C-alpha positions as CSV (number, residue, x, y, z in Angstrom):
1,M,-18.8,-29.8,11.4
2,I,-17.0,-30.4,14.6
3,L,-14.9,-33.1,13.0
4,L,-14.1,-30.6,10.2
5,L,-13.0,-28.0,12.7
6,K,-10.6,-30.6,14.3
7,V,-8.9,-31.9,11.2
8,V,-8.9,-28.9,8.9
9,L,-8.1,-25.7,10.9
10,A,-5.0,-26.8,12.7
11,P,-3.4,-28.5,9.7
12,L,-4.1,-25.3,7.6
13,L,-2.4,-23.2,10.2
14,V,0.6,-25.5,10.2
15,V,0.9,-25.4,6.4
16,G,0.4,-21.6,6.4
17,S,3.0,-21.0,9.1
18,S,5.4,-23.3,7.4
19,L,5.1,-21.4,4.1
20,A,5.4,-18.1,6.1
21,G,8.6,-19.4,7.7
22,R,10.1,-20.1,4.3
23,R,9.2,-16.6,3.2
24,W,9.7,-14.4,6.3
25,G,11.8,-16.5,8.7
26,D,11.5,-18.9,11.5
27,R,10.3,-16.5,14.2
28,V,7.3,-15.6,12.0
29,A,6.4,-19.3,11.6
30,G,6.6,-19.8,15.4
31,T,4.4,-16.7,16.1
32,L,1.7,-17.9,13.6
33,V,1.6,-21.4,14.9
34,A,1.0,-20.1,18.4
35,F,-2.4,-18.7,17.4
36,P,-5.3,-20.5,19.3
37,I,-6.4,-22.4,16.2
38,V,-6.7,-25.7,18.1
39,A,-7.7,-24.4,21.6
40,G,-10.2,-22.0,20.0
41,P,-12.4,-24.7,18.4
42,I,-12.1,-26.9,21.5
43,L,-13.4,-24.1,23.7
44,L,-16.1,-23.2,21.2
45,I,-17.3,-26.8,21.0
46,S,-17.2,-27.0,24.8
47,C,-19.6,-24.0,25.0
48,W,-21.9,-25.5,22.4
49,E,-22.1,-28.9,24.1
50,H,-22.0,-27.9,27.8
51,G,-22.9,-24.2,28.1
52,V,-21.1,-20.9,28.7
53,R,-20.2,-21.6,32.4
54,F,-18.4,-24.8,31.4
55,G,-16.7,-22.9,28.6
56,A,-15.6,-20.0,31.0
57,R,-14.1,-22.5,33.4
58,A,-12.3,-24.3,30.5
59,A,-11.0,-21.0,29.2
60,T,-9.5,-20.2,32.6
61,A,-7.9,-23.6,32.7
62,S,-6.6,-23.0,29.2
63,L,-4.7,-20.0,30.5
64,L,-3.0,-22.2,33.0
65,G,-2.3,-24.7,30.1
66,L,-0.2,-22.1,28.4
67,V,2.3,-22.5,31.3
68,S,2.7,-26.1,30.1
69,L,3.1,-24.9,26.5
70,A,5.9,-22.6,27.6
71,V,7.6,-25.5,29.4
72,F,7.3,-27.6,26.2
73,A,9.1,-24.8,24.2
74,V,11.9,-24.5,26.7
75,V,12.6,-28.2,27.0
76,F,12.3,-28.8,23.2
77,A,14.7,-25.8,22.5
78,H,17.4,-27.0,25.0
79,A,17.1,-30.7,24.3
80,G,17.0,-30.2,20.5
81,R,20.5,-28.7,20.5
82,R,21.9,-32.1,21.5
83,R,19.4,-34.8,20.5
84,R,17.4,-35.8,17.4
85,W,13.8,-34.9,17.0
86,P,12.1,-38.1,18.3
87,T,13.9,-38.0,21.6
88,T,13.5,-34.2,21.9
89,L,9.8,-34.5,21.2
90,A,9.3,-37.2,23.8
91,L,11.2,-35.2,26.4
92,A,9.2,-32.1,25.7
93,W,5.9,-33.9,25.7
94,A,6.7,-35.6,29.0
95,A,7.6,-32.2,30.6
96,S,4.4,-30.6,29.3
97,L,2.2,-33.4,30.6
98,L,3.9,-33.3,34.0
99,A,3.2,-29.6,34.1
100,D,-0.4,-30.2,33.2
101,V,-0.7,-32.7,36.0
102,A,0.7,-30.2,38.5
103,L,-1.6,-27.5,37.2
104,V,-4.9,-29.4,37.3
105,P,-5.4,-29.1,41.1
106,L,-4.9,-25.3,41.1
107,S,-8.1,-23.3,41.6
108,V,-7.5,-19.7,40.6
109,G,-9.4,-17.0,38.8
110,P,-8.6,-15.6,35.3
111,G,-6.6,-12.7,36.7
112,V,-4.2,-14.9,38.7
113,A,-4.0,-17.4,35.9
114,A,-3.0,-14.6,33.4
115,L,-0.3,-13.4,35.8
116,L,1.1,-16.9,36.1
117,V,1.2,-17.2,32.3
118,L,2.9,-13.8,31.8
119,V,5.6,-14.7,34.3
120,S,6.0,-18.1,32.6
121,I,6.3,-16.4,29.2
122,G,8.9,-14.0,30.4
123,L,11.0,-16.8,32.0
124,A,10.6,-19.1,29.0
125,Y,11.8,-16.3,26.7
126,R,14.9,-15.7,28.8
127,L,15.8,-19.4,28.8
128,I,15.3,-19.7,25.0
129,A,17.0,-16.4,24.2
130,A,20.1,-17.5,26.1
131,I,20.7,-20.2,23.5
132,D,19.5,-18.2,20.4
133,D,22.7,-17.5,18.4
134,G,20.8,-15.6,15.7
135,P,20.6,-16.4,12.0
136,T,23.2,-18.9,10.8
137,E,24.5,-19.6,7.3
138,R,23.2,-23.1,6.5
139,T,22.2,-24.4,3.1
140,V,18.9,-26.3,3.3
141,A,17.9,-28.5,0.5
142,A,14.5,-27.9,-1.2
143,P,11.8,-29.7,0.8
144,P,10.5,-33.0,-0.6
145,W,7.0,-33.1,-2.1
146,W,5.6,-34.7,1.1
147,D,6.8,-32.1,3.5
148,L,3.7,-29.9,3.8
149,P,1.2,-32.9,3.4
150,G,3.2,-34.7,6.1
151,R,2.9,-31.8,8.5
152,A,-0.8,-31.4,7.9
153,L,-1.5,-35.2,8.4
154,A,0.6,-35.3,11.6
155,T,-1.2,-32.3,12.9
156,G,-4.7,-33.7,12.1
157,A,-3.8,-37.0,13.8
158,L,-2.6,-35.3,17.0
159,V,-5.7,-33.0,17.1
160,L,-8.0,-36.1,17.0
161,L,-6.0,-37.8,19.7
162,V,-5.9,-34.9,22.1
163,T,-9.5,-33.8,21.6
164,G,-10.7,-37.4,21.8
165,I,-9.1,-37.6,25.3
166,A,-10.3,-34.2,26.4
167,A,-13.9,-34.9,25.4
168,Q,-14.2,-37.5,28.2
169,V,-13.2,-35.2,31.1
170,G,-14.5,-32.1,32.8
171,P,-13.9,-28.4,32.1
172,V,-10.6,-28.1,34.0
173,V,-8.9,-30.9,32.3
174,T,-10.5,-30.0,28.9
175,G,-9.1,-26.5,29.3
176,I,-5.7,-27.6,30.4
177,L,-5.4,-29.9,27.4
178,A,-6.7,-27.4,24.9
179,P,-3.4,-25.6,24.4
180,F,-1.4,-28.9,24.2
181,P,1.4,-28.2,21.7
182,I,0.0,-30.0,18.7
183,A,0.8,-27.7,15.8
184,T,4.0,-26.5,17.7
185,S,5.2,-30.1,18.0
186,V,4.8,-30.7,14.3
187,V,6.5,-27.4,13.2
188,A,9.3,-27.6,15.7
189,A,10.1,-31.3,14.9
190,F,10.1,-30.7,11.2
191,V,12.3,-27.6,11.5
192,L,14.8,-29.4,13.8
193,A,14.9,-32.4,11.4
194,R,15.4,-30.4,8.2
195,Q,17.0,-27.1,9.2
196,G,18.9,-27.8,12.4
197,P,18.9,-26.6,16.0
198,A,19.5,-22.9,15.3
199,A,16.3,-22.5,13.2
200,M,14.4,-24.6,15.7
201,V,15.4,-22.3,18.6
202,R,14.3,-19.2,16.5
203,T,11.0,-20.9,15.7
204,L,10.3,-21.6,19.4
205,A,11.2,-18.0,20.3
206,G,8.4,-17.0,17.9
207,V,6.1,-19.4,19.7
208,I,6.8,-17.7,23.0
209,R,6.1,-14.3,21.5
210,G,2.8,-15.7,20.1
211,L,1.7,-16.9,23.6
212,V,1.0,-13.4,24.7
213,G,-1.9,-13.1,22.2
214,F,-3.0,-16.7,23.0
215,A,-3.2,-15.6,26.7
216,A,-5.3,-12.6,25.7
217,F,-7.7,-14.8,23.8
218,C,-8.3,-17.1,26.8
219,L,-8.5,-14.3,29.3
220,V,-11.2,-12.5,27.3
221,L,-13.2,-15.7,27.0
222,A,-12.9,-16.5,30.7
223,V,-14.2,-13.0,31.6
224,L,-16.9,-12.5,29.0
225,L,-18.5,-15.8,28.2
226,V,-21.0,-15.8,31.0
227,P,-22.1,-12.1,30.9
228,V,-21.9,-11.7,27.1
229,G,-22.5,-15.1,25.6
230,V,-20.7,-17.1,22.9
231,P,-20.8,-14.8,19.8
232,G,-19.8,-11.6,21.7
233,A,-17.1,-13.3,23.8
234,F,-15.5,-15.1,20.9
235,G,-15.7,-12.0,18.7
236,A,-13.9,-10.0,21.4
237,A,-11.4,-12.8,22.0
238,V,-10.5,-13.0,18.3
239,A,-10.1,-9.2,18.2
240,A,-7.9,-9.3,21.2
241,V,-5.5,-11.9,19.9
242,L,-5.2,-10.1,16.5
243,V,-4.5,-6.7,18.2
244,V,-1.9,-8.2,20.6
245,Q,-0.2,-10.2,17.9
246,A,-0.1,-7.3,15.5
247,G,1.3,-5.0,18.2
248,G,3.9,-7.5,19.2
249,A,5.0,-8.1,15.6
250,G,5.3,-4.4,15.0
251,W,7.3,-3.9,18.2
252,A,9.5,-6.9,17.4
253,G,10.1,-5.6,13.9
254,R,11.3,-2.2,15.2
255,R,13.6,-3.9,17.7
256,N,15.0,-6.3,15.2
257,R,15.9,-3.4,12.9
258,A,17.6,-1.6,15.7
259,H,19.4,-4.8,16.9
260,P,19.8,-7.2,13.9
261,G,20.1,-10.8,14.8
262,R,18.6,-10.5,18.3
263,S,15.4,-12.1,19.5
264,A,12.6,-9.8,20.4
265,M,10.1,-10.2,23.2
266,P,6.8,-8.4,23.2
267,S,6.5,-5.7,25.8
268,T,3.4,-7.4,27.3
269,G,5.4,-10.6,28.0
270,G,8.1,-9.3,30.4
271,A,11.2,-7.2,30.2
272,R,14.5,-8.3,29.0
């Protein structure tokens, strides 16, 4: 069951977000891929195997791990405008891992961690929005038959790698690694390779928007796991991420209609 969670859920999200991107645009794909579909199962498994106190500490650390995910998005967006996807991905991973190393020694509560994440989201959005030129006219050939299976296989392999490493460490490192940009890496690399830098930047702008809901998910778990228990805490966390993402999508849609071609940032993530 645990193996199934690792190798099925994240690939399904990547495939679904890829199809949504073809239908509704790159920012929608980025927002969907930012759902905690990898971190959620990792935190759930941590609670099953080590108890709710372990899980609560890991959830707080996962909040901090979102700072690293924001760093990944910024580095990938800027590097991808000038470099091919393998070099871009290597640079973004290196920056994300360096941020993880810097965050591990921090000992902060859920409130402080959430504040750091919101500041990081706002800053990351500004840095990505600065290079977002809006929709561009570019003809993209029909994707090959292996496109979606390739994304799913790449995602599953990365999930097994990261969770295999995380399983050997304590709650802080497990939590920090839980939001590692697995699905985001696959989607961003495929978009850059097939659709070019402009589409990649819009996708990562959607990822940054989705991090607000991701942060809400981790914050609710960190606060509620010990007093409420696993079912109640995870139920509330899932409800929180859905409400935040739906509210952000509605706000972004209204802003996009008012200002066509501009990126939109959720009101919970910082002002423009």
